[in-house]
C-alpha atoms as a printed R data frame, in Angstrom:
    type eleno elety resid chain resno       x       y       z
1   ATOM     1    CA   UNK     A     1  16.392   9.637  20.910
2   ATOM     2    CA   UNK     A     2  14.263  10.023  16.650
3   ATOM     3    CA   UNK     A     3  11.213  11.637  16.754
4   ATOM     4    CA   UNK     A     4   8.373  11.260  14.830
5   ATOM     5    CA   UNK     A     5   9.156  14.944  13.145
6   ATOM     6    CA   UNK     A     6  11.387  13.713  10.792
7   ATOM     7    CA   UNK     A     7   9.655  11.122   9.262
8   ATOM     8    CA   UNK     A     8   7.038  13.748   8.667
9   ATOM     9    CA   UNK     A     9   9.595  16.450   7.872
10  ATOM    10    CA   UNK     A    10  11.106  14.282   4.668
11  ATOM    11    CA   UNK     A    11   7.880  13.007   3.633
12  ATOM    12    CA   UNK     A    12   6.830  16.663   2.754
13  ATOM    13    CA   UNK     A    13  10.127  17.087   1.031
14  ATOM    14    CA   UNK     A    14   8.671  14.228  -1.194
15  ATOM    15    CA   UNK     A    15   5.488  15.582  -2.344
16  ATOM    16    CA   UNK     A    16   7.103  19.073  -2.662
17  ATOM    17    CA   UNK     A    17   9.389  17.375  -5.383
18  ATOM    18    CA   UNK     A    18   8.296  15.650  -8.474
19  ATOM    19    CA   UNK     A    19  11.613  14.808 -10.494
20  ATOM    20    CA   UNK     A    20  14.474  13.615  -6.820
21  ATOM    21    CA   UNK     A    21  17.498  12.491  -9.092
22  ATOM    22    CA   UNK     A    22  18.795   9.420  -5.934
23  ATOM    23    CA   UNK     A    23  15.135   8.340  -6.788
24  ATOM    24    CA   UNK     A    24  15.704   4.985  -7.560
25  ATOM    25    CA   UNK     A    25  12.598   3.430  -9.943
26  ATOM    26    CA   UNK     A    26  11.268  -0.545  -9.495
27  ATOM    27    CA   UNK     A    27  10.970  -2.135 -12.934
28  ATOM    28    CA   UNK     A    28   8.427  -1.680 -14.725
29  ATOM    29    CA   UNK     A    29   4.814  -2.783 -13.196
30  ATOM    30    CA   UNK     A    30   0.946  -3.198 -14.251
31  ATOM    31    CA   UNK     A    31  -1.135  -1.996 -11.668
32  ATOM    32    CA   UNK     A    32  -2.396  -5.800 -11.414
33  ATOM    33    CA   UNK     A    33   0.769  -7.140 -11.487
34  ATOM    34    CA   UNK     A    34   1.019  -8.893  -7.698
35  ATOM    35    CA   UNK     A    35   4.311 -10.151  -7.913
36  ATOM    36    CA   UNK     A    36   6.039  -6.352  -8.842
37  ATOM    37    CA   UNK     A    37   3.717  -5.484  -5.431
38  ATOM    38    CA   UNK     A    38   5.201  -8.312  -3.280
39  ATOM    39    CA   UNK     A    39   9.014  -7.284  -4.699
40  ATOM    40    CA   UNK     A    40   8.541  -3.730  -4.135
41  ATOM    41    CA   UNK     A    41   7.399  -4.513  -0.835
42  ATOM    42    CA   UNK     A    42  10.964  -7.170   0.220
43  ATOM    43    CA   UNK     A    43  13.029  -4.991  -1.943
44  ATOM    44    CA   UNK     A    44  12.152  -2.075   0.964
45  ATOM    45    CA   UNK     A    45  12.278  -4.348   3.598
46  ATOM    46    CA   UNK     A    46  15.631  -4.925   2.772
47  ATOM    47    CA   UNK     A    47  16.725  -1.072   2.750
48  ATOM    48    CA   UNK     A    48  15.736  -1.229   6.337
49  ATOM    49    CA   UNK     A    49  18.853  -2.780   7.358
50  ATOM    50    CA   UNK     A    50  21.789  -0.468   9.189
51  ATOM    51    CA   UNK     A    51  23.784  -0.533  12.756
52  ATOM    52    CA   UNK     A    52  21.380  -3.222  14.035
53  ATOM    53    CA   UNK     A    53  20.775  -0.780  17.880
54  ATOM    54    CA   UNK     A    54  19.673   2.122  15.439
55  ATOM    55    CA   UNK     A    55  17.760   2.906  13.408
56  ATOM    56    CA   UNK     A    56  16.631   3.393   9.848
57  ATOM    57    CA   UNK     A    57  14.098   4.875   7.408
58  ATOM    58    CA   UNK     A    58  12.664   4.243   3.963
59  ATOM    59    CA   UNK     A    59  10.392   6.845   1.971
60  ATOM    60    CA   UNK     A    60   9.000   5.756  -0.952
61  ATOM    61    CA   UNK     A    61   6.327   6.727  -3.380
62  ATOM    62    CA   UNK     A    62   3.564   4.726  -5.009
63  ATOM    63    CA   UNK     A    63   3.010   3.935  -8.595
64  ATOM    64    CA   UNK     A    64   0.861   6.628 -10.201
65  ATOM    65    CA   UNK     A    65  -2.657   5.928 -11.146
66  ATOM    66    CA   UNK     A    66  -4.340   8.299 -13.535
67  ATOM    67    CA   UNK     A    67  -8.332   7.991 -13.214
68  ATOM    68    CA   UNK     A    68 -10.984   6.955 -15.983
69  ATOM    69    CA   UNK     A    69 -12.205  10.371 -17.190
70  ATOM    70    CA   UNK     A    70  -8.388  11.626 -17.172
71  ATOM    71    CA   UNK     A    71  -9.227  14.095 -14.642
72  ATOM    72    CA   UNK     A    72  -6.913  13.463 -11.547
73  ATOM    73    CA   UNK     A    73  -3.566  11.774 -10.800
74  ATOM    74    CA   UNK     A    74  -3.152   9.620  -7.615
75  ATOM    75    CA   UNK     A    75  -0.437   8.410  -5.196
76  ATOM    76    CA   UNK     A    76   1.216   7.888  -2.507
77  ATOM    77    CA   UNK     A    77   3.747   8.977  -0.874
78  ATOM    78    CA   UNK     A    78   5.062   6.646   3.216
79  ATOM    79    CA   UNK     A    79   7.968   6.775   5.849
80  ATOM    80    CA   UNK     A    80   8.304   3.200   6.739
81  ATOM    81    CA   UNK     A    81  11.061   2.290   9.571
82  ATOM    82    CA   UNK     A    82  12.928   0.023  11.591
83  ATOM    83    CA   UNK     A    83  13.626   1.209  15.327
84  ATOM    84    CA   UNK     A    84  16.679  -1.149  17.273
85  ATOM    85    CA   UNK     A    85  16.815  -2.261  20.285
86  ATOM    86    CA   UNK     A    86  19.160  -1.958  23.431
87  ATOM    87    CA   UNK     A    87  20.229  -5.959  22.642
88  ATOM    88    CA   UNK     A    88  19.668  -5.785  18.466
89  ATOM    89    CA   UNK     A    89  22.041  -7.760  17.017
90  ATOM    90    CA   UNK     A    90  22.914  -9.187  13.794
91  ATOM    91    CA   UNK     A    91  21.139 -12.047  12.426
92  ATOM    92    CA   UNK     A    92  17.605 -13.125  12.129
93  ATOM    93    CA   UNK     A    93  16.217 -14.135   9.543
94  ATOM    94    CA   UNK     A    94  14.007 -12.691   6.183
95  ATOM    95    CA   UNK     A    95  14.853  -9.280   4.835
96  ATOM    96    CA   UNK     A    96  16.275  -7.399   7.939
97  ATOM    97    CA   UNK     A    97  19.220  -9.086   9.420
98  ATOM    98    CA   UNK     A    98  18.315  -7.467  12.860
99  ATOM    99    CA   UNK     A    99  16.442  -9.255  15.777
100 ATOM   100    CA   UNK     A   100  15.571  -7.512  17.639
101 ATOM   101    CA   UNK     A   101  13.402  -4.548  15.839
102 ATOM   102    CA   UNK     A   102  10.364  -2.851  15.914
103 ATOM   103    CA   UNK     A   103   8.334  -1.032  12.525
104 ATOM   104    CA   UNK     A   104   6.796   1.785  12.085
105 ATOM   105    CA   UNK     A   105   4.705   3.572   9.269
106 ATOM   106    CA   UNK     A   106   5.402   7.321  10.948
107 ATOM   107    CA   UNK     A   107   3.628   9.222   7.875
108 ATOM   108    CA   UNK     A   108   2.544   8.714   4.919
109 ATOM   109    CA   UNK     A   109  -0.197  10.946   2.567
110 ATOM   110    CA   UNK     A   110  -2.561  10.156  -0.391
111 ATOM   111    CA   UNK     A   111  -1.674  13.046  -2.890
112 ATOM   112    CA   UNK     A   112  -4.369  14.257  -5.346
113 ATOM   113    CA   UNK     A   113  -3.141  15.965  -8.671
114 ATOM   114    CA   UNK     A   114  -5.800  17.783 -10.601
115 ATOM   115    CA   UNK     A   115  -6.252  21.173 -11.667
116 ATOM   116    CA   UNK     A   116  -4.929  21.767  -8.177
117 ATOM   117    CA   UNK     A   117  -2.815  19.039  -6.079
118 ATOM   118    CA   UNK     A   118  -4.404  18.164  -2.195
119 ATOM   119    CA   UNK     A   119  -2.878  16.290   0.472
120 ATOM   120    CA   UNK     A   120  -4.212  13.825   2.566
121 ATOM   121    CA   UNK     A   121  -2.639  12.685   5.436
122 ATOM   122    CA   UNK     A   122  -3.664   8.604   5.399
123 ATOM   123    CA   UNK     A   123  -4.080   7.937   9.742
124 ATOM   124    CA   UNK     A   124  -6.764  11.228   8.807
125 ATOM   125    CA   UNK     A   125  -8.620   9.406   6.280
126 ATOM   126    CA   UNK     A   126  -8.983   6.000   8.716
127 ATOM   127    CA   UNK     A   127  -5.723   3.917   7.421
128 ATOM   128    CA   UNK     A   128  -4.313   3.704  11.244
129 ATOM   129    CA   UNK     A   129  -7.564   2.387  12.258
130 ATOM   130    CA   UNK     A   130  -7.544  -0.481  10.261
131 ATOM   131    CA   UNK     A   131  -3.380  -1.028   9.920
132 ATOM   132    CA   UNK     A   132  -0.839  -0.990  12.046
133 ATOM   133    CA   UNK     A   133   2.844  -1.640  11.753
134 ATOM   134    CA   UNK     A   134   4.623  -1.470   8.737
135 ATOM   135    CA   UNK     A   135   2.411  -1.282   5.631
136 ATOM   136    CA   UNK     A   136   3.014  -0.256   2.296
137 ATOM   137    CA   UNK     A   137   0.249   1.714   0.136
138 ATOM   138    CA   UNK     A   138  -0.444   1.366  -3.575
139 ATOM   139    CA   UNK     A   139  -3.298   2.640  -5.758
140 ATOM   140    CA   UNK     A   140  -4.227  -0.664  -7.745
141 ATOM   141    CA   UNK     A   141  -7.772   0.860  -9.922
142 ATOM   142    CA   UNK     A   142 -10.498   3.622 -10.172
143 ATOM   143    CA   UNK     A   143 -13.992   2.631 -10.633
144 ATOM   144    CA   UNK     A   144 -15.112   3.532 -13.654
145 ATOM   145    CA   UNK     A   145 -16.673   6.935 -12.873
146 ATOM   146    CA   UNK     A   146 -14.013   8.042 -11.363
147 ATOM   147    CA   UNK     A   147 -15.359   8.150  -7.965
148 ATOM   148    CA   UNK     A   148 -14.241   5.115  -6.177
149 ATOM   149    CA   UNK     A   149 -10.417   4.345  -5.961
150 ATOM   150    CA   UNK     A   150  -9.036   1.139  -4.831
151 ATOM   151    CA   UNK     A   151  -5.582   0.968  -3.116
152 ATOM   152    CA   UNK     A   152  -3.493  -2.184  -1.788
153 ATOM   153    CA   UNK     A   153  -2.166  -2.556   2.055
154 ATOM   154    CA   UNK     A   154   0.832  -4.705   2.369
155 ATOM   155    CA   UNK     A   155   0.793  -5.000   5.854
156 ATOM   156    CA   UNK     A   156   3.693  -6.777   7.953
157 ATOM   157    CA   UNK     A   157   4.146  -6.700  11.780
158 ATOM   158    CA   UNK     A   158   7.758  -8.481  12.323
159 ATOM   159    CA   UNK     A   159   9.286  -8.022   8.478
160 ATOM   160    CA   UNK     A   160   7.753 -11.376   8.127
161 ATOM   161    CA   UNK     A   161   4.489 -12.573   8.133
162 ATOM   162    CA   UNK     A   162   3.168 -10.288   5.153
163 ATOM   163    CA   UNK     A   163  -0.558  -9.698   4.972
164 ATOM   164    CA   UNK     A   164  -2.327  -7.786   1.999
165 ATOM   165    CA   UNK     A   165  -5.535  -5.873   2.323
166 ATOM   166    CA   UNK     A   166  -7.292  -3.397   0.484
167 ATOM   167    CA   UNK     A   167  -9.216  -0.008   0.737
168 ATOM   168    CA   UNK     A   168 -11.826   1.930  -0.889
169 ATOM   169    CA   UNK     A   169 -11.613   5.887  -0.566
170 ATOM   170    CA   UNK     A   170 -14.656   8.009  -1.479
171 ATOM   171    CA   UNK     A   171 -13.576  10.778  -3.848
172 ATOM   172    CA   UNK     A   172 -17.324  12.467  -2.841
173 ATOM   173    CA   UNK     A   173 -15.903  11.873   0.529
174 ATOM   174    CA   UNK     A   174 -13.389  13.612   0.812
175 ATOM   175    CA   UNK     A   175 -11.303   9.865   0.198
176 ATOM   176    CA   UNK     A   176 -12.000   8.805   3.839
177 ATOM   177    CA   UNK     A   177 -11.984   5.013   3.459
178 ATOM   178    CA   UNK     A   178 -14.672   2.686   3.126
179 ATOM   179    CA   UNK     A   179 -16.103  -0.091   6.271
180 ATOM   180    CA   UNK     A   180 -15.765  -2.705   3.014
181 ATOM   181    CA   UNK     A   181 -12.767  -4.720   4.655
182 ATOM   182    CA   UNK     A   182 -12.025  -7.415   1.575
183 ATOM   183    CA   UNK     A   183 -10.755 -11.182   2.227
184 ATOM   184    CA   UNK     A   184 -10.174 -10.340   6.327
185 ATOM   185    CA   UNK     A   185 -10.672 -13.005   8.024
186 ATOM   186    CA   UNK     A   186  -7.351 -14.761   5.810
187 ATOM   187    CA   UNK     A   187  -4.242 -15.444   7.222
188 ATOM   188    CA   UNK     A   188  -2.507 -13.910   4.034
189 ATOM   189    CA   UNK     A   189  -4.748 -11.455   2.876
190 ATOM   190    CA   UNK     A   190  -6.418 -11.730  -1.100
191 ATOM   191    CA   UNK     A   191  -5.952 -10.396  -4.583
192 ATOM   192    CA   UNK     A   192  -7.593  -7.662  -6.079
193 ATOM   193    CA   UNK     A   193  -9.091  -9.406  -9.576
194 ATOM   194    CA   UNK     A   194 -11.019  -6.722 -11.671
195 ATOM   195    CA   UNK     A   195 -14.677  -5.789 -11.609
196 ATOM   196    CA   UNK     A   196 -17.612  -7.248 -13.396
197 ATOM   197    CA   UNK     A   197 -19.406  -4.725 -13.847
198 ATOM   198    CA   UNK     A   198 -19.434  -0.926 -13.194
199 ATOM   199    CA   UNK     A   199 -19.784  -1.145  -9.325
200 ATOM   200    CA   UNK     A   200 -18.765  -5.334  -8.098
201 ATOM   201    CA   UNK     A   201 -14.948  -5.890  -7.857
202 ATOM   202    CA   UNK     A   202 -13.703  -9.783  -7.004
203 ATOM   203    CA   UNK     A   203 -10.886  -9.986  -4.628
204 ATOM   204    CA   UNK     A   204  -9.834 -14.015  -4.374
205 ATOM   205    CA   UNK     A   205  -9.505 -14.570  -1.170
206 ATOM   206    CA   UNK     A   206  -8.353 -18.707  -1.546
207 ATOM   207    CA   UNK     A   207  -6.126 -19.917   1.341
208 ATOM   208    CA   UNK     A   208  -4.609 -23.015   2.783
209 ATOM   209    CA   UNK     A   209  -6.933 -25.235  -0.129
210 ATOM   210    CA   UNK     A   210  -9.767 -23.631   0.761
211 ATOM   211    CA   UNK     A   211 -11.020 -21.807  -2.764
212 ATOM   212    CA   UNK     A   212 -13.138 -18.825  -2.751
213 ATOM   213    CA   UNK     A   213 -14.372 -15.026  -3.756
214 ATOM   214    CA   UNK     A   214 -15.240 -11.608  -2.385
215 ATOM   215    CA   UNK     A   215 -17.839  -9.628  -4.716
216 ATOM   216    CA   UNK     A   216 -17.685  -5.811  -2.444
217 ATOM   217    CA   UNK     A   217 -20.730  -4.030  -4.045
218 ATOM   218    CA   UNK     A   218 -20.316   0.061  -4.271
219 ATOM   219    CA   UNK     A   219 -23.155   0.433  -4.379
220 ATOM   220    CA   UNK     A   220 -24.764  -1.811  -1.852
221 ATOM   221    CA   UNK     A   221 -22.010  -1.075   0.102
222 ATOM   222    CA   UNK     A   222 -21.369  -4.819   1.159
223 ATOM   223    CA   UNK     A   223 -19.670  -7.927   0.720
224 ATOM   224    CA   UNK     A   224 -20.382 -11.312  -0.629
225 ATOM   225    CA   UNK     A   225 -18.937 -14.527  -0.558
226 ATOM   226    CA   UNK     A   226 -18.257 -16.826  -3.770
227 ATOM   227    CA   UNK     A   227 -16.537 -20.568  -3.851
228 ATOM   228    CA   UNK     A   228 -16.788 -21.565  -7.469
229 ATOM   229    CA   UNK     A   229 -13.751 -20.331 -10.109
230 ATOM   230    CA   UNK     A   230 -16.054 -20.999 -12.783
231 ATOM   231    CA   UNK     A   231 -18.262 -18.174 -11.758
232 ATOM   232    CA   UNK     A   232 -15.044 -15.381 -11.944
233 ATOM   233    CA   UNK     A   233 -13.854 -17.213 -15.507
234 ATOM   234    CA   UNK     A   234 -17.217 -16.847 -16.852
235 ATOM   235    CA   UNK     A   235 -17.613 -13.340 -15.654
236 ATOM   236    CA   UNK     A   236 -15.393 -10.527 -17.413
237 ATOM   237    CA   UNK     A   237 -12.921  -8.710 -15.272
238 ATOM   238    CA   UNK     A   238 -12.378  -5.135 -15.807
239 ATOM   239    CA   UNK     A   239  -9.915  -2.912 -14.146
240 ATOM   240    CA   UNK     A   240 -10.266   1.069 -14.456
241 ATOM   241    CA   UNK     A   241  -7.081   4.154 -14.688
242 ATOM   242    CA   UNK     A   242  -3.537   4.423 -16.091
243 ATOM   243    CA   UNK     A   243   0.241   3.145 -14.410
244 ATOM   244    CA   UNK     A   244   1.800   6.222 -15.457
245 ATOM   245    CA   UNK     A   245   4.586   5.846 -12.992
246 ATOM   246    CA   UNK     A   246   5.891   2.816 -11.097
247 ATOM   247    CA   UNK     A   247   7.432   2.560  -7.276
248 ATOM   248    CA   UNK     A   248  10.273   4.272  -5.752
249 ATOM   249    CA   UNK     A   249  12.766   4.022  -3.613
250 ATOM   250    CA   UNK     A   250  12.937   7.740  -2.510
251 ATOM   251    CA   UNK     A   251  15.243   8.143   0.196
252 ATOM   252    CA   UNK     A   252  16.632   5.584   2.590
253 ATOM   253    CA   UNK     A   253  17.870   7.283   6.231
254 ATOM   254    CA   UNK     A   254  20.259   6.420   9.222
255 ATOM   255    CA   UNK     A   255  20.296   7.307  12.819
256 ATOM   256    CA   UNK     A   256  22.458   5.767  15.486
257 ATOM   257    CA   UNK     A   257  20.619   4.590  18.344
258 ATOM   258    CA   UNK     A   258  19.699   5.907  21.413
């Protein structure tokens, strides 16, 4: 039987070391490079293959993002797992060549590097209440005053249907998630576009022929909807924070069937 402590332990080992010889870097991505995020998710899913009735666990480290004021750098460590079933056989479509199976995210943490190094469990920050199944988290931007962190969350329940959500974390409130959930009503989620002002963030929620954007206002703690591409095009979009380390798949472990 695979116990959750295996994933948690391996996650803590990642946090203890900044250089791991088995780490596999994934390209050179900017914080706003959506294609690189999607490719990383596909690559991570493909690493979950193995003996179909057994289980495979992947440890990853997100890209690292430095705050605009230069005082803090942020990244996420995560563990994702494919759990085989007694009836699992080789086959299926998509990146995972087994069917059936279950996807899990048994462990995840936010690492904050400043004068000291702090780690925060994602479940305690509110991630498990909003996201379920398999998800990969990457920091994509800070607010210009370095208070808020915007994180991209790539979610999948079955390894095929992908949905992209976003979480906004407040550093002045112990990095708890804001209740604001942009593009939550779309089939595939949304795409972070940038800031139009120090407190307004634009997300592209367009899908299935419907064009619309959502503006997340950090001051008012609200979300409003815009249907005009010209409005977005006429507003200068900016992003804050610098990437100095890209995504990594750190470890792949396989476990025999129960």
